[in-house]
C-alpha angles and dihedrals in degrees: 000000000000131000118196119195126194126183129200111176108298093350124092124186126190134192119195114197129189114197116192127211090260091055098256111147125202118184137193127195133211138177136197131186124193116233107236090233092057122087116262104257106152095191090065091057089048092051094047095047091046092049091051091049091050091048090051090048092049091052092051091048090051091053092048091048092049090051092048092049092049093049093049098043125092090225128031116273116237115251114262131210115218 
């Protein structure tokens, strides 16, 4: 697992990447922008962007898992809401 953060002024972007043993990579992206009326605390933008990237990654992994379960099952799996 790797999280890459980039900052540009009041904007922070994050990319969370999960790389499996077979080399498959799944990534999630997140973004945070500081409100000009908020104090400048860069770590908060980092945390928010990273959490959004991880949430995006988790959603993508859930979709992949659902697809893998459906393709390996004898009967179709019911849709799930996460």
